[in-house]
C-alpha angles and dihedrals in degrees: 000000000000127000121215126228115293098244100026113130092230141068120336099214142010118213118180089339094309112128109219131193114202120209132176134206132186117194128194137188095300096050123088108230090209090071130062126215125196105198093192119021087161142330114256102174099133124094143291094064097191129132091246096050094044092052092044093052091046093051091048089051092049090050087065090068134071092183140012117209122191127194108205125195111196113190116214105174107291091347123091113202111200126201130184107205133181111216110204111240089210089058092057091044088066087083085082092092102043126116107227116222127202116256106176139338113240140168102260132196117319090015095292116150109229137163120236111231132204142174138178114237112215139183118249089266091056097256110147115245102176145314123253119207128189102199112209092197097066103009095243131143108222132190115210136185096010106172108238089217088071089061135064114257101212100176142349136187141162131235129181111236092237091054091052091060092052092052092063 
């Protein structure tokens, strides 16, 4: 097992030669636990801010991973339901063929005016897989509404919130 650099824009960990990115998600009352959100797949704040360059940089970033693991904490009152999920890299790479559409024009980082872009990624039969968003405000690529059934649920367990405090 080998960790990567703390701020390196690449994998977080290498285990037996497998490059792994580790993500986390905490959902509350308003979130649907059947759908995954990645609030920062990567940061894409540098220019050019064009659909082609954003997709190209995202695909290059995804090529740095062999696996993406997400630890999810789903709050249900005093109960925390944890899930360890593998998100297929190949699934996210399907954003290669989308046509990004403008969402809103915003003042971005360093006072630049940029337009946030989004697209829905679908299977060949038109079934929605997820939505990709390039947020002009903070320069992040986000994945939204990824159906958990498209991923591998590796493990899940429950913990009462009061018990979690005693563990630490």
